[in-house]
N, CA and C atoms as an extended XYZ file, in Angstrom:
417
Properties=species:S:1:pos:R:3:atomname:S:1:resname:S:1:resid:I:1 pbc="F F F"
N        99.084       90.108      106.318 N   UNK     1
C       100.155       89.155      107.056 CA  UNK     1
C       101.578       89.798      106.987 C   UNK     1
N       102.144       89.503      108.121 N   UNK     2
C       103.259       90.042      108.544 CA  UNK     2
C       104.715       89.384      107.770 C   UNK     2
N       105.535       90.203      107.135 N   UNK     3
C       106.308       89.596      106.437 CA  UNK     3
C       107.553       89.135      107.568 C   UNK     3
N       108.485       87.931      106.705 N   UNK     4
C       109.030       87.283      107.901 CA  UNK     4
C       110.431       87.930      108.312 C   UNK     4
N       110.804       87.921      109.244 N   UNK     5
C       112.257       88.839      109.700 CA  UNK     5
C       113.336       88.558      108.740 C   UNK     5
N       114.110       89.362      108.246 N   UNK     6
C       115.126       89.474      107.490 CA  UNK     6
C       116.275       88.811      108.289 C   UNK     6
N       116.953       87.827      107.964 N   UNK     7
C       118.017       87.368      108.841 CA  UNK     7
C       119.298       87.396      107.988 C   UNK     7
N       120.469       87.366      108.882 N   UNK     8
C       121.791       87.568      108.083 CA  UNK     8
C       122.359       86.385      108.451 C   UNK     8
N       123.565       86.018      107.478 N   UNK     9
C       123.874       84.529      107.655 CA  UNK     9
C       125.446       84.811      107.078 C   UNK     9
N       126.455       84.337      108.218 N   UNK    10
C       127.870       84.870      107.905 CA  UNK    10
C       128.357       84.082      106.746 C   UNK    10
N       128.774       84.522      105.947 N   UNK    11
C       129.632       83.714      104.393 CA  UNK    11
C       130.695       83.205      105.141 C   UNK    11
N       130.472       81.757      104.802 N   UNK    12
C       131.626       80.802      105.209 CA  UNK    12
C       133.112       80.943      104.355 C   UNK    12
N       134.144       80.810      105.033 N   UNK    13
C       135.363       80.936      104.416 CA  UNK    13
C       135.432       80.461      102.811 C   UNK    13
N       134.998       79.266      102.731 N   UNK    14
C       134.970       78.908      101.113 CA  UNK    14
C       134.040       79.716      100.009 C   UNK    14
N       133.454       80.709      100.695 N   UNK    15
C       132.589       81.604       99.953 CA  UNK    15
C       133.023       82.987      100.017 C   UNK    15
N       134.197       83.336      100.579 N   UNK    16
C       134.677       84.478      100.806 CA  UNK    16
C       135.117       85.338       99.875 C   UNK    16
N       135.586       84.613       98.628 N   UNK    17
C       135.944       85.137       97.587 CA  UNK    17
C       135.193       85.782       96.458 C   UNK    17
N       134.097       85.109       96.946 N   UNK    18
C       132.749       85.299       95.784 CA  UNK    18
C       132.067       86.435       96.319 C   UNK    18
N       132.120       86.920       97.562 N   UNK    19
C       131.134       87.768       98.255 CA  UNK    19
C       131.491       89.331       97.504 C   UNK    19
N       132.584       89.890       97.343 N   UNK    20
C       132.655       91.240       97.053 CA  UNK    20
C       132.187       91.312       95.576 C   UNK    20
N       132.716       90.336       94.598 N   UNK    21
C       132.133       90.369       93.333 CA  UNK    21
C       130.653       90.486       93.523 C   UNK    21
N       129.893       89.501       94.382 N   UNK    22
C       128.447       89.618       94.161 CA  UNK    22
C       127.948       90.864       94.944 C   UNK    22
N       128.376       91.120       95.934 N   UNK    23
C       127.956       92.726       96.576 CA  UNK    23
C       128.272       93.804       95.724 C   UNK    23
N       129.561       93.968       95.099 N   UNK    24
C       129.619       95.012       94.699 CA  UNK    24
C       129.948       95.296       92.898 C   UNK    24
N       130.280       93.941       92.368 N   UNK    25
C       130.443       93.565       91.050 CA  UNK    25
C       132.147       93.427       90.911 C   UNK    25
N       132.736       92.559       90.223 N   UNK    26
C       133.957       92.639       90.063 CA  UNK    26
C       134.599       93.780       89.383 C   UNK    26
N       134.008       94.741       88.682 N   UNK    27
C       134.278       95.681       88.247 CA  UNK    27
C       134.457       97.086       89.413 C   UNK    27
N       133.837       96.845       90.278 N   UNK    28
C       133.953       97.715       91.313 CA  UNK    28
C       134.428       96.993       92.940 C   UNK    28
N       134.455       95.971       92.800 N   UNK    29
C       134.708       95.218       94.162 CA  UNK    29
C       136.239       96.262       94.737 C   UNK    29
N       137.207       96.400       94.198 N   UNK    30
C       138.359       97.198       94.753 CA  UNK    30
C       138.191       98.482       95.217 C   UNK    30
N       137.345       99.301       94.380 N   UNK    31
C       136.709      100.647       94.794 CA  UNK    31
C       135.911      100.479       96.286 C   UNK    31
N       134.992       99.353       96.211 N   UNK    32
C       134.117       99.485       97.374 CA  UNK    32
C       134.822       98.851       98.567 C   UNK    32
N       135.500       97.981       98.266 N   UNK    33
C       136.513       97.470       99.630 CA  UNK    33
C       137.393       98.885      100.235 C   UNK    33
N       138.013       99.506       99.240 N   UNK    34
C       138.922      100.739       99.944 CA  UNK    34
C       137.955      101.828      100.508 C   UNK    34
N       136.261      101.995       99.749 N   UNK    35
C       135.577      102.925      100.480 CA  UNK    35
C       135.307      102.150      101.857 C   UNK    35
N       135.067      101.193      102.224 N   UNK    36
C       134.711      100.522      103.270 CA  UNK    36
C       135.827      100.713      104.378 C   UNK    36
N       137.108      100.714      104.357 N   UNK    37
C       138.139      101.004      105.101 CA  UNK    37
C       137.862      102.449      105.381 C   UNK    37
N       137.681      103.299      104.214 N   UNK    38
C       137.635      104.649      104.255 CA  UNK    38
C       136.670      104.992      104.992 C   UNK    38
N       135.235      104.681      104.947 N   UNK    39
C       134.485      104.916      105.882 CA  UNK    39
C       134.437      104.574      107.106 C   UNK    39
N       135.040      103.602      107.646 N   UNK    40
C       135.113      103.031      108.731 CA  UNK    40
C       136.103      104.109      109.691 C   UNK    40
N       137.109      104.232      109.180 N   UNK    41
C       138.455      105.290      109.556 CA  UNK    41
C       137.606      106.426      110.065 C   UNK    41
N       136.905      107.057      108.667 N   UNK    42
C       136.319      108.692      108.901 CA  UNK    42
C       134.767      108.209      110.037 C   UNK    42
N       134.491      107.076      110.455 N   UNK    43
C       133.454      107.300      111.319 CA  UNK    43
C       133.327      107.032      112.582 C   UNK    43
N       135.107      106.350      113.070 N   UNK    44
C       135.568      105.817      114.129 CA  UNK    44
C       136.809      105.827      114.309 C   UNK    44
N       137.281      106.942      115.325 N   UNK    45
C       138.506      106.967      115.784 CA  UNK    45
C       139.391      105.530      116.211 C   UNK    45
N       138.283      104.991      116.666 N   UNK    46
C       138.687      103.230      117.203 CA  UNK    46
C       139.192      102.142      115.966 C   UNK    46
N       138.597      102.526      114.937 N   UNK    47
C       138.864      101.729      113.764 CA  UNK    47
C       140.537      101.828      113.252 C   UNK    47
N       140.940      100.591      113.517 N   UNK    48
C       142.498      100.851      113.370 CA  UNK    48
C       143.015       99.619      111.855 C   UNK    48
N       141.850       99.337      111.485 N   UNK    49
C       142.019       98.321      110.165 CA  UNK    49
C       141.838       96.886      111.036 C   UNK    49
N       142.051       95.997      110.039 N   UNK    50
C       141.948       94.591      110.342 CA  UNK    50
C       140.903       93.742      109.432 C   UNK    50
N       140.417       92.512      109.967 N   UNK    51
C       139.626       91.662      109.219 CA  UNK    51
C       138.235       92.112      109.227 C   UNK    51
N       137.654       91.867      108.106 N   UNK    52
C       136.013       91.989      108.143 CA  UNK    52
C       135.208       90.820      107.911 C   UNK    52
N       134.057       90.159      108.389 N   UNK    53
C       133.261       89.209      108.191 CA  UNK    53
C       132.357       89.662      107.056 C   UNK    53
N       131.852       88.754      106.323 N   UNK    54
C       130.846       89.390      105.404 CA  UNK    54
C       129.412       88.383      105.636 C   UNK    54
N       128.522       89.285      105.493 N   UNK    55
C       127.026       88.754      105.925 CA  UNK    55
C       126.370       88.952      104.496 C   UNK    55
N       125.394       87.510      104.319 N   UNK    56
C       124.344       87.807      103.378 CA  UNK    56
C       123.101       87.863      104.139 C   UNK    56
N       122.325       88.646      103.361 N   UNK    57
C       121.081       88.779      104.056 CA  UNK    57
C       119.791       87.871      103.108 C   UNK    57
N       118.989       87.435      103.955 N   UNK    58
C       117.994       86.711      103.330 CA  UNK    58
C       116.970       87.047      102.338 C   UNK    58
N       117.204       88.562      102.265 N   UNK    59
C       116.700       89.558      101.270 CA  UNK    59
C       117.216       89.715      100.071 C   UNK    59
N       118.484       89.139      100.155 N   UNK    60
C       119.357       89.249       99.095 CA  UNK    60
C       120.271       90.511       99.132 C   UNK    60
N       120.385       91.176      100.181 N   UNK    61
C       121.302       92.067      100.526 CA  UNK    61
C       122.774       91.465      100.945 C   UNK    61
N       123.763       92.466      101.608 N   UNK    62
C       124.889       92.269      101.977 CA  UNK    62
C       125.450       93.408      103.039 C   UNK    62
N       126.333       92.743      103.756 N   UNK    63
C       127.026       93.708      104.526 CA  UNK    63
C       128.391       93.064      105.248 C   UNK    63
N       129.002       93.966      105.478 N   UNK    64
C       130.359       93.778      106.144 CA  UNK    64
C       130.580       94.054      107.796 C   UNK    64
N       131.363       93.392      108.426 N   UNK    65
C       131.265       93.827      109.894 CA  UNK    65
C       132.906       93.642      110.265 C   UNK    65
N       133.519       94.682      111.154 N   UNK    66
C       134.708       94.419      111.225 CA  UNK    66
C       135.357       93.316      112.605 C   UNK    66
N       136.139       92.590      112.453 N   UNK    67
C       136.311       91.724      113.874 CA  UNK    67
C       136.918       92.046      114.521 C   UNK    67
N       137.711       93.387      114.318 N   UNK    68
C       138.824       94.018      115.311 CA  UNK    68
C       138.108       94.403      116.803 C   UNK    68
N       136.877       94.891      117.048 N   UNK    69
C       136.397       95.008      118.105 CA  UNK    69
C       134.987       94.851      118.426 C   UNK    69
N       134.646       94.786      119.651 N   UNK    70
C       133.320       94.290      119.939 CA  UNK    70
C       132.363       95.727      120.000 C   UNK    70
N       133.121       97.098      120.454 N   UNK    71
C       132.154       98.100      120.306 CA  UNK    71
C       132.825       99.442      119.309 C   UNK    71
N       132.061      100.112      118.811 N   UNK    72
C       132.718      101.654      118.119 CA  UNK    72
C       132.211      102.793      118.815 C   UNK    72
N       132.701      103.577      119.017 N   UNK    73
C       132.193      104.982      119.247 CA  UNK    73
C       132.334      105.691      117.741 C   UNK    73
N       130.892      106.067      117.530 N   UNK    74
C       130.945      106.647      115.927 CA  UNK    74
C       130.605      108.040      115.993 C   UNK    74
N       131.259      108.955      115.100 N   UNK    75
C       130.779      110.032      114.739 CA  UNK    75
C       130.458      110.642      113.738 C   UNK    75
N       129.409      110.997      112.987 N   UNK    76
C       129.016      111.501      111.913 CA  UNK    76
C       129.163      112.725      111.585 C   UNK    76
N       130.246      113.322      111.185 N   UNK    77
C       130.157      114.795      110.621 CA  UNK    77
C       129.028      115.172      110.088 C   UNK    77
N       128.579      114.786      109.196 N   UNK    78
C       127.313      115.190      108.183 CA  UNK    78
C       126.185      115.677      108.947 C   UNK    78
N       125.995      114.959      110.038 N   UNK    79
C       124.706      115.102      110.734 CA  UNK    79
C       124.560      115.278      112.205 C   UNK    79
N       125.894      115.039      112.777 N   UNK    80
C       126.182      115.340      114.327 CA  UNK    80
C       125.802      114.400      115.148 C   UNK    80
N       125.602      113.116      114.459 N   UNK    81
C       125.359      112.042      115.385 CA  UNK    81
C       126.671      111.383      115.856 C   UNK    81
N       126.493      111.048      117.333 N   UNK    82
C       127.515      110.567      118.389 CA  UNK    82
C       127.055      109.310      118.645 C   UNK    82
N       127.539      108.444      118.907 N   UNK    83
C       127.243      107.331      119.880 CA  UNK    83
C       128.184      105.767      119.819 C   UNK    83
N       127.742      104.971      120.656 N   UNK    84
C       128.347      103.778      120.562 CA  UNK    84
C       127.902      102.665      120.476 C   UNK    84
N       127.988      101.686      119.412 N   UNK    85
C       127.418      100.918      118.809 CA  UNK    85
C       128.294       99.651      118.722 C   UNK    85
N       127.633       98.666      118.740 N   UNK    86
C       128.293       97.062      118.192 CA  UNK    86
C       128.879       97.074      116.804 C   UNK    86
N       129.922       95.990      116.986 N   UNK    87
C       130.484       95.935      115.568 CA  UNK    87
C       129.817       95.525      114.768 C   UNK    87
N       128.688       95.084      114.699 N   UNK    88
C       127.869       94.550      113.900 CA  UNK    88
C       127.127       95.982      113.373 C   UNK    88
N       126.212       96.802      114.105 N   UNK    89
C       125.909       97.946      113.759 CA  UNK    89
C       126.838       98.540      113.192 C   UNK    89
N       128.040       98.779      113.736 N   UNK    90
C       128.699       99.755      113.009 CA  UNK    90
C       129.340       99.439      111.504 C   UNK    90
N       129.106       97.775      111.197 N   UNK    91
C       129.330       97.246      110.049 CA  UNK    91
C       128.284       97.897      108.996 C   UNK    91
N       127.036       97.786      109.359 N   UNK    92
C       126.036       98.234      108.845 CA  UNK    92
C       125.897       99.620      108.255 C   UNK    92
N       126.247      100.448      109.358 N   UNK    93
C       126.270      101.946      109.077 CA  UNK    93
C       127.414      102.179      107.914 C   UNK    93
N       128.588      101.560      108.118 N   UNK    94
C       129.704      101.801      107.077 CA  UNK    94
C       129.245      101.279      105.835 C   UNK    94
N       128.609       99.940      105.608 N   UNK    95
C       128.032       99.505      104.408 CA  UNK    95
C       127.079      100.361      103.938 C   UNK    95
N       126.165      100.803      104.646 N   UNK    96
C       125.251      101.860      104.194 CA  UNK    96
C       125.716      102.993      103.517 C   UNK    96
N       127.015      103.397      104.257 N   UNK    97
C       127.350      104.819      103.506 CA  UNK    97
C       128.339      104.534      102.300 C   UNK    97
N       128.733      103.181      102.105 N   UNK    98
C       129.250      103.080      100.901 CA  UNK    98
C       128.463      102.739       99.720 C   UNK    98
N       127.329      101.965      100.061 N   UNK    99
C       126.451      101.714       98.769 CA  UNK    99
C       125.753      103.303       98.425 C   UNK    99
N       125.608      104.334       99.504 N   UNK   100
C       125.232      105.529       99.220 CA  UNK   100
C       126.113      106.227       98.315 C   UNK   100
N       127.103      105.822       98.901 N   UNK   101
C       128.267      106.594       97.827 CA  UNK   101
C       128.241      106.321       96.432 C   UNK   101
N       128.154      104.365       96.422 N   UNK   102
C       128.523      104.249       94.948 CA  UNK   102
C       127.117      104.265       94.013 C   UNK   102
N       125.858      104.781       94.759 N   UNK   103
C       124.993      104.877       93.820 CA  UNK   103
C       124.909      105.977       92.873 C   UNK   103
N       126.207      106.772       93.179 N   UNK   104
C       126.195      107.907       92.159 CA  UNK   104
C       127.480      107.702       90.990 C   UNK   104
N       127.308      106.346       90.808 N   UNK   105
C       128.346      105.981       89.664 CA  UNK   105
C       127.520      106.487       88.187 C   UNK   105
N       128.124      106.567       87.403 N   UNK   106
C       127.565      107.079       85.939 CA  UNK   106
C       127.208      105.715       85.108 C   UNK   106
N       126.573      104.820       85.715 N   UNK   107
C       125.858      103.438       84.994 CA  UNK   107
C       124.753      103.210       85.681 C   UNK   107
N       123.695      103.130       84.719 N   UNK   108
C       122.410      103.132       85.309 CA  UNK   108
C       122.181      101.650       86.025 C   UNK   108
N       122.708      100.559       85.409 N   UNK   109
C       122.641       99.375       85.857 CA  UNK   109
C       123.227       98.972       87.468 C   UNK   109
N       124.402       99.858       87.481 N   UNK   110
C       124.928       99.576       88.744 CA  UNK   110
C       124.463      100.506       89.764 C   UNK   110
N       123.684      101.572       89.332 N   UNK   111
C       123.124      102.677       90.275 CA  UNK   111
C       121.864      101.822       90.918 C   UNK   111
N       121.290      101.205       90.043 N   UNK   112
C       119.993      100.188       90.452 CA  UNK   112
C       120.401       99.003       91.524 C   UNK   112
N       121.865       98.302       90.884 N   UNK   113
C       122.131       97.227       91.855 CA  UNK   113
C       122.342       98.071       93.271 C   UNK   113
N       123.281       99.142       93.745 N   UNK   114
C       123.683       99.666       94.871 CA  UNK   114
C       122.384      100.412       95.195 C   UNK   114
N       121.467      100.666       94.750 N   UNK   115
C       120.036      101.286       95.387 CA  UNK   115
C       119.453      100.050       95.861 C   UNK   115
N       119.194       99.079       95.134 N   UNK   116
C       118.489       97.850       95.990 CA  UNK   116
C       119.397       97.245       96.909 C   UNK   116
N       120.668       97.194       97.082 N   UNK   117
C       121.517       96.756       97.767 CA  UNK   117
C       120.950       97.606       99.231 C   UNK   117
N       121.329       98.850       99.157 N   UNK   118
C       121.193       99.805      100.217 CA  UNK   118
C       119.927       99.755      100.917 C   UNK   118
N       118.656       99.903      100.142 N   UNK   119
C       117.523       99.641      100.529 CA  UNK   119
C       117.351       97.945      101.316 C   UNK   119
N       117.956       96.896      100.876 N   UNK   120
C       117.781       95.794      101.405 CA  UNK   120
C       118.331       95.938      102.656 C   UNK   120
N       119.346       96.313      102.928 N   UNK   121
C       120.205       96.375      103.944 CA  UNK   121
C       119.678       97.445      105.078 C   UNK   121
N       118.858       98.367      104.684 N   UNK   122
C       118.327       99.552      105.451 CA  UNK   122
C       117.096       98.666      105.931 C   UNK   122
N       116.283       97.999      105.223 N   UNK   123
C       115.322       97.050      105.813 CA  UNK   123
C       115.700       96.261      106.706 C   UNK   123
N       116.871       95.345      106.689 N   UNK   124
C       117.311       94.845      107.924 CA  UNK   124
C       117.627       95.547      108.824 C   UNK   124
N       118.241       96.636      108.709 N   UNK   125
C       118.772       97.678      109.955 CA  UNK   125
C       117.487       98.077      110.685 C   UNK   125
N       116.449       98.141      109.963 N   UNK   126
C       115.060       98.455      110.723 CA  UNK   126
C       114.639       97.450      111.578 C   UNK   126
N       115.069       96.266      111.480 N   UNK   127
C       114.955       95.261      112.471 CA  UNK   127
C       115.638       95.193      113.475 C   UNK   127
N       116.880       95.756      113.249 N   UNK   128
C       118.068       95.294      114.209 CA  UNK   128
C       117.739       95.706      115.540 C   UNK   128
N       118.499       95.213      116.584 N   UNK   129
C       118.247       95.687      118.031 CA  UNK   129
C       118.796       97.137      118.191 C   UNK   129
N       119.899       97.586      117.201 N   UNK   130
C       120.087       98.954      117.471 CA  UNK   130
C       119.860       99.896      116.154 C   UNK   130
N       118.465       99.938      115.779 N   UNK   131
C       117.972      100.520      114.884 CA  UNK   131
C       118.060      102.021      114.916 C   UNK   131
N       117.612      102.223      116.000 N   UNK   132
C       117.586      103.895      116.310 CA  UNK   132
C       119.059      104.249      116.026 C   UNK   132
N       119.937      103.783      116.479 N   UNK   133
C       121.466      104.270      116.347 CA  UNK   133
C       121.700      104.207      114.890 C   UNK   133
N       121.553      102.984      114.194 N   UNK   134
C       121.782      103.019      112.993 CA  UNK   134
C       121.226      103.772      111.914 C   UNK   134
N       119.926      104.278      112.113 N   UNK   135
C       118.877      105.023      111.218 CA  UNK   135
C       119.319      106.412      111.627 C   UNK   135
N       119.750      106.685      112.956 N   UNK   136
C       120.412      108.044      113.368 CA  UNK   136
C       121.614      108.671      112.733 C   UNK   136
N       122.536      107.388      112.569 N   UNK   137
C       123.866      107.670      111.976 CA  UNK   137
C       123.751      108.160      110.592 C   UNK   137
N       122.718      107.174      109.789 N   UNK   138
C       122.610      107.380      108.374 CA  UNK   138
C       121.762      108.705      107.888 C   UNK   138
N       121.092      109.102      108.892 N   UNK   139
C       120.152      110.337      108.600 CA  UNK   139
C       120.723      111.589      108.155 C   UNK   139
């Protein structure tokens, strides 16, 4: 029996204030938010700041998507990946990099939380129409 597809749902405006604490914890939400902006800036010269939409996944995961552009040229220095992706795929890539960085925190409970969220988002990315680009960017 095949598992159902993982779905993403835009977090409504009245739930936005709860998103960052749920996705990253109250203790780490400011650090995570700054990492999102930093990673986006590092991955694409086209990123110039702006608002982000928040998404929750049917498997319990989360990710963020910039609302400022339709597509982004992405360059990953660490693995040589270069490509052009949708804002949605860019948000997934950025959020995966953030969870990957946060997993090294010196707190076993948070390590497990961020590792779980990383894998939940990666499972969603595997089903994404731009999965090849996303996986190559995070490889």
